[in-house]
FIKOLZA-1660 file (N, C-alpha, C; in steps of 0.1 Angstrom, whole numbers, plus 5000, padded with zeros to 4 digits):
% residues 113
   i   px   py   pz ch aa at
   1 4516 4661 1368  A  M  N
   1 4525 4672 1366  A  M CA
   1 4531 4671 1352  A  M  C
   2 4531 4682 1345  A  I  N
   2 4537 4683 1332  A  I CA
   2 4552 4685 1333  A  I  C
   3 4560 4677 1326  A  E  N
   3 4574 4678 1326  A  E CA
   3 4579 4691 1319  A  E  C
   4 4590 4697 1323  A  N  N
   4 4595 4709 1317  A  N CA
   4 4598 4706 1302  A  N  C
   5 4603 4694 1299  A  T  N
   5 4606 4691 1285  A  T CA
   5 4594 4693 1276  A  T  C
   6 4582 4689 1281  A  E  N
   6 4570 4690 1273  A  E CA
   6 4567 4705 1270  A  E  C
   7 4568 4713 1280  A  I  N
   7 4566 4727 1279  A  I CA
   7 4576 4734 1269  A  I  C
   8 4588 4730 1271  A  I  N
   8 4599 4736 1262  A  I CA
   8 4596 4732 1248  A  I  C
   9 4593 4720 1245  A  F  N
   9 4590 4716 1231  A  F CA
   9 4578 4723 1225  A  F  C
  10 4567 4724 1233  A  D  N
  10 4556 4731 1228  A  D CA
  10 4559 4746 1225  A  D  C
  11 4567 4752 1234  A  Q  N
  11 4571 4766 1231  A  Q CA
  11 4580 4767 1219  A  Q  C
  12 4589 4758 1217  A  F  N
  12 4598 4758 1206  A  F CA
  12 4590 4757 1193  A  F  C
  13 4581 4747 1193  A  L  N
  13 4573 4744 1181  A  L CA
  13 4562 4754 1178  A  L  C
  14 4559 4763 1188  A  N  N
  14 4549 4773 1187  A  N CA
  14 4535 4767 1187  A  N  C
  15 4533 4757 1195  A  I  N
  15 4520 4750 1196  A  I CA
  15 4516 4748 1210  A  I  C
  16 4503 4743 1212  A  D  N
  16 4498 4739 1225  A  D CA
  16 4492 4725 1225  A  D  C
  17 4500 4716 1229  A  T  N
  17 4496 4702 1229  A  T CA
  17 4496 4696 1243  A  T  C
  18 4498 4704 1253  A  L  N
  18 4499 4699 1267  A  L CA
  18 4486 4693 1272  A  L  C
  19 4486 4683 1279  A  S  N
  19 4473 4677 1285  A  S CA
  19 4468 4687 1295  A  S  C
  20 4454 4688 1295  A  G  N
  20 4448 4697 1304  A  G CA
  20 4445 4711 1298  A  G  C
  21 4452 4715 1288  A  N  N
  21 4450 4728 1282  A  N CA
  21 4438 4727 1273  A  N  C
  22 4427 4734 1276  A  N  N
  22 4415 4734 1268  A  N CA
  22 4409 4720 1266  A  N  C
  23 4411 4711 1275  A  D  N
  23 4407 4697 1273  A  D CA
  23 4396 4692 1283  A  D  C
  24 4391 4701 1291  A  D  N
  24 4382 4696 1302  A  D CA
  24 4367 4700 1299  A  D  C
  25 4364 4703 1286  A  N  N
  25 4351 4707 1282  A  N CA
  25 4342 4694 1281  A  N  C
  26 4333 4692 1291  A  L  N
  26 4325 4680 1291  A  L CA
  26 4313 4682 1282  A  L  C
  27 4311 4693 1275  A  Q  N
  27 4300 4696 1267  A  Q CA
  27 4301 4689 1253  A  Q  C
  28 4312 4683 1250  A  R  N
  28 4315 4677 1237  A  R CA
  28 4306 4665 1235  A  R  C
  29 4304 4662 1222  A  K  N
  29 4297 4650 1218  A  K CA
  29 4305 4637 1222  A  K  C
  30 4318 4638 1220  A  I  N
  30 4327 4627 1223  A  I CA
  30 4337 4632 1232  A  I  C
  31 4339 4625 1243  A  F  N
  31 4350 4629 1253  A  F CA
  31 4358 4617 1257  A  F  C
  32 4371 4618 1254  A  T  N
  32 4380 4608 1259  A  T CA
  32 4392 4615 1265  A  T  C
  33 4398 4610 1275  A  K  N
  33 4409 4617 1281  A  K CA
  33 4421 4618 1271  A  K  C
  34 4426 4630 1270  A  Y  N
  34 4437 4633 1261  A  Y CA
  34 4450 4629 1267  A  Y  C
  35 4458 4621 1260  A  Q  N
  35 4471 4616 1265  A  Q CA
  35 4481 4618 1254  A  Q  C
  36 4489 4629 1254  A  P  N
  36 4498 4631 1243  A  P CA
  36 4510 4622 1244  A  P  C
  37 4515 4619 1232  A  A  N
  37 4528 4611 1231  A  A CA
  37 4539 4620 1236  A  A  C
  38 4549 4614 1243  A  H  N
  38 4560 4621 1248  A  H CA
  38 4570 4625 1237  A  H  C
  39 4574 4638 1238  A  Y  N
  39 4583 4643 1228  A  Y CA
  39 4596 4635 1226  A  Y  C
  40 4602 4630 1238  A  Q  N
  40 4614 4622 1237  A  Q CA
  40 4612 4610 1228  A  Q  C
  41 4600 4603 1230  A  F  N
  41 4597 4591 1222  A  F CA
  41 4596 4595 1207  A  F  C
  42 4589 4606 1204  A  L  N
  42 4587 4610 1190  A  L CA
  42 4600 4613 1184  A  L  C
  43 4609 4620 1191  A  E  N
  43 4623 4623 1186  A  E CA
  43 4630 4610 1183  A  E  C
  44 4630 4601 1192  A  Y  N
  44 4637 4588 1190  A  Y CA
  44 4631 4581 1178  A  Y  C
  45 4618 4580 1177  A  L  N
  45 4612 4573 1166  A  L CA
  45 4615 4580 1152  A  L  C
  46 4614 4593 1151  A  Y  N
  46 4616 4599 1139  A  Y CA
  46 4631 4601 1135  A  Y  C
  47 4640 4600 1145  A  Q  N
  47 4654 4600 1141  A  Q CA
  47 4658 4586 1137  A  Q  C
  48 4652 4576 1144  A  R  N
  48 4656 4562 1141  A  R CA
  48 4650 4557 1127  A  R  C
  49 4639 4562 1124  A  Y  N
  49 4632 4559 1111  A  Y CA
  49 4629 4572 1103  A  Y  C
  50 4639 4577 1096  A  P  N
  50 4637 4590 1090  A  P CA
  50 4627 4589 1078  A  P  C
  51 4620 4600 1075  A  F  N
  51 4610 4601 1065  A  F CA
  51 4617 4603 1051  A  F  C
  52 4611 4596 1041  A  S  N
  52 4616 4599 1027  A  S CA
  52 4606 4609 1021  A  S  C
  53 4609 4613 1009  A  N  N
  53 4600 4624 1003  A  N CA
  53 4586 4619 1000  A  N  C
  54 4584 4606 0998  A  N  N
  54 4570 4602 0995  A  N CA
  54 4562 4597 1007  A  N  C
  55 4568 4598 1019  A  D  N
  55 4561 4593 1031  A  D CA
  55 4549 4602 1035  A  D  C
  56 4540 4595 1041  A  C  N
  56 4528 4602 1046  A  C CA
  56 4525 4596 1060  A  C  C
  57 4523 4604 1070  A  L  N
  57 4520 4599 1083  A  L CA
  57 4505 4602 1086  A  L  C
  58 4498 4591 1090  A  V  N
  58 4484 4592 1093  A  V CA
  58 4482 4589 1108  A  V  C
  59 4475 4598 1115  A  D  N
  59 4473 4596 1129  A  D CA
  59 4458 4595 1131  A  D  C
  60 4453 4584 1136  A  F  N
  60 4439 4582 1140  A  F CA
  60 4437 4585 1155  A  F  C
  61 4428 4594 1158  A  G  N
  61 4427 4598 1171  A  G CA
  61 4438 4608 1174  A  G  C
  62 4439 4618 1165  A  A  N
  62 4451 4627 1165  A  A CA
  62 4452 4637 1176  A  A  C
  63 4442 4638 1185  A  G  N
  63 4443 4647 1197  A  G CA
  63 4445 4661 1193  A  G  C
  64 4457 4666 1196  A  K  N
  64 4460 4680 1193  A  K CA
  64 4471 4681 1183  A  K  C
  65 4475 4670 1177  A  G  N
  65 4484 4670 1166  A  G CA
  65 4499 4668 1169  A  G  C
  66 4503 4665 1181  A  R  N
  66 4517 4665 1184  A  R CA
  66 4525 4656 1175  A  R  C
  67 4522 4643 1174  A  P  N
  67 4530 4634 1165  A  P CA
  67 4531 4639 1151  A  P  C
  68 4520 4645 1146  A  L  N
  68 4519 4650 1132  A  L CA
  68 4529 4661 1130  A  L  C
  69 4528 4671 1139  A  I  N
  69 4537 4683 1139  A  I CA
  69 4551 4679 1140  A  I  C
  70 4554 4670 1149  A  M  N
  70 4568 4665 1151  A  M CA
  70 4573 4658 1138  A  M  C
  71 4564 4651 1132  A  A  N
  71 4567 4644 1119  A  A CA
  71 4571 4654 1108  A  A  C
  72 4563 4665 1107  A  A  N
  72 4565 4676 1098  A  A CA
  72 4579 4682 1101  A  A  C
  73 4581 4684 1114  A  Y  N
  73 4594 4690 1118  A  Y CA
  73 4606 4681 1113  A  Y  C
  74 4604 4668 1114  A  Y  N
  74 4614 4659 1110  A  Y CA
  74 4614 4655 1095  A  Y  C
  75 4607 4662 1087  A  G  N
  75 4608 4661 1073  A  G CA
  75 4597 4653 1066  A  G  C
  76 4586 4649 1073  A  C  N
  76 4575 4643 1066  A  C CA
  76 4568 4654 1058  A  C  C
  77 4565 4651 1045  A  K  N
  77 4559 4660 1036  A  K CA
  77 4544 4660 1035  A  K  C
  78 4538 4650 1041  A  H  N
  78 4523 4649 1041  A  H CA
  78 4519 4642 1054  A  H  C
  79 4510 4650 1061  A  I  N
  79 4505 4645 1074  A  I CA
  79 4489 4645 1073  A  I  C
  80 4483 4635 1079  A  I  N
  80 4469 4634 1078  A  I CA
  80 4464 4631 1093  A  I  C
  81 4454 4639 1097  A  A  N
  81 4448 4637 1110  A  A CA
  81 4434 4632 1109  A  A  C
  82 4430 4622 1117  A  Y  N
  82 4417 4618 1118  A  Y CA
  82 4413 4620 1133  A  Y  C
  83 4404 4628 1135  A  E  N
  83 4400 4631 1149  A  E CA
  83 4384 4633 1150  A  E  C
  84 4378 4625 1158  A  L  N
  84 4363 4625 1159  A  L CA
  84 4358 4637 1167  A  L  C
  85 4366 4643 1176  A  D  N
  85 4362 4654 1184  A  D CA
  85 4364 4667 1176  A  D  C
  86 4354 4675 1173  A  E  N
  86 4355 4687 1165  A  E CA
  86 4364 4697 1172  A  E  C
  87 4363 4698 1185  A  V  N
  87 4371 4708 1193  A  V CA
  87 4386 4705 1191  A  V  C
  88 4389 4692 1192  A  R  N
  88 4403 4688 1191  A  R CA
  88 4408 4690 1176  A  R  C
  89 4399 4687 1167  A  A  N
  89 4403 4689 1152  A  A CA
  89 4406 4703 1150  A  A  C
  90 4399 4713 1156  A  K  N
  90 4402 4727 1154  A  K CA
  90 4415 4730 1161  A  K  C
  91 4418 4724 1172  A  M  N
  91 4431 4726 1179  A  M CA
  91 4442 4721 1170  A  M  C
  92 4441 4710 1163  A  I  N
  92 4451 4705 1154  A  I CA
  92 4453 4715 1143  A  I  C
  93 4443 4720 1137  A  N  N
  93 4444 4730 1127  A  N CA
  93 4451 4743 1132  A  N  C
  94 4447 4748 1143  A  D  N
  94 4454 4760 1149  A  D CA
  94 4468 4757 1152  A  D  C
  95 4472 4745 1157  A  N  N
  95 4486 4742 1160  A  N CA
  95 4494 4741 1147  A  N  C
  96 4488 4735 1137  A  I  N
  96 4496 4734 1125  A  I CA
  96 4498 4747 1118  A  I  C
  97 4488 4756 1119  A  I  N
  97 4490 4770 1113  A  I CA
  97 4501 4777 1121  A  I  C
  98 4501 4777 1134  A  K  N
  98 4511 4784 1142  A  K CA
  98 4525 4778 1139  A  K  C
  99 4526 4765 1138  A  F  N
  99 4538 4758 1135  A  F CA
  99 4544 4762 1121  A  F  C
 100 4535 4762 1111  A  K  N
 100 4539 4766 1098  A  K CA
 100 4543 4780 1097  A  K  C
 101 4536 4789 1105  A  D  N
 101 4540 4803 1105  A  D CA
 101 4554 4805 1111  A  D  C
 102 4558 4797 1121  A  K  N
 102 4571 4799 1127  A  K CA
 102 4582 4793 1118  A  K  C
 103 4580 4781 1113  A  F  N
 103 4591 4774 1106  A  F CA
 103 4590 4774 1091  A  F  C
 104 4579 4778 1085  A  N  N
 104 4578 4780 1070  A  N CA
 104 4583 4767 1063  A  N  C
 105 4579 4755 1068  A  L  N
 105 4583 4743 1062  A  L CA
 105 4573 4739 1051  A  L  C
 106 4578 4732 1041  A  D  N
 106 4569 4728 1030  A  D CA
 106 4564 4714 1032  A  D  C
 107 4551 4713 1036  A  F  N
 107 4544 4700 1038  A  F CA
 107 4529 4702 1036  A  F  C
 108 4523 4692 1033  A  Q  N
 108 4508 4692 1031  A  Q CA
 108 4501 4686 1043  A  Q  C
 109 4490 4691 1046  A  Y  N
 109 4482 4684 1057  A  Y CA
 109 4467 4684 1054  A  Y  C
 110 4461 4674 1060  A  E  N
 110 4447 4672 1059  A  E CA
 110 4441 4668 1073  A  E  C
 111 4430 4673 1076  A  I  N
 111 4423 4670 1089  A  I CA
 111 4409 4665 1086  A  I  C
 112 4406 4653 1090  A  F  N
 112 4392 4648 1088  A  F CA
 112 4386 4646 1102  A  F  C
 113 4373 4651 1102  A  C  N
 113 4366 4650 1115  A  C CA
 113 4352 4644 1112  A  C  C
% end
């Protein structure tokens, strides 16, 4: 069961990173169970260790981009995603575009697949 907090954060950030959403396609070349990081943990982490202007966050196995998008929300100016699954890499890109459209924050991003 998905916690209400996870749904609320996704809606606020204008993204879709919930587990189960568009994640059961077994036709993929690579399939691993998607397990998103909890928003409360990411908030704690990024508040405890704030980003400076030169910081870059790299996420290997980036899933749908939740830690990256939260990092951008908390001031990280450069985020990089490495994701082997092409379907998830597209989800990351779509999520970042929707997030940028809502918040108009100044950050750079790269996605490698």
